[in-house]
N, C-alpha and C positions, 0 to 999 in steps of 0.2 A: 505494500500500499504505499501510497505517496500523497502528500497534500497539496491541492491547488488552491492558491488565495485568489480572491477576485475583489476589486475595489468598487466601492459604490462612489463614483466620481461626484455624485450631487451631494454626498455627505462628506467627503473628504475635505479637510481644513488645511491641509499640506503643512501639518506640524513636523513631520519627517522622522518621527520615532521608528517607524517600520525601515526606513532606508538606514538609520544608524544601527539598527539590530542585524538587519539582512541585506547589506548593498548589493549583493549578487542576485537578490530576488526583486527588490524594490528600487525604483528611481524616482526621484521628485522632481516635476516640472510646475505646471499650475496646480496640479494634484498627484498623488502618488499613482505610479504605474507599475504593473508586474512585468518585469523584463527578464526573468530566469527562473531557475530552480533552486532549491536549497534543502537543508535539512528539516525535516517535518516539525521537530520540536522548535526549531527557530521561527518558522513561519506561524506556527500557533502562538508562540509567544509576541511576535509583532502583532498579530490580530488583537491579542489581549492587551497589549499597550496602547493601542490607538483609542484615543480619548473620545471618539465619537462612533466607535465600531463600525467604521467605514469599511473594514476588511473581513470578509466572510471566507472560511476555509471548508473545502470539500475533498471528500476521498475522491482520487482519480480513477479507481475502479468501480465503485458503486454509484458515485455522484452524490452520495448522501451529504448533507451538509453537517460538518462537525462543529463550526463555531461561527457565529453566537448561536 
């Protein structure tokens, strides 16, 4: 299993916590964007650190939403 993050662009406030935690996965422009893959635990940590819960995390195999 691997985790797939998705950004709700309308909710993102571009604080950048996700980029600081996992720069290989997230990039910051006007809002955060998913640009790569990374360790599942770090993707989940980045989603949990987002102050506005703009990052959802899904299971790549089942499509099940894991967070929030």
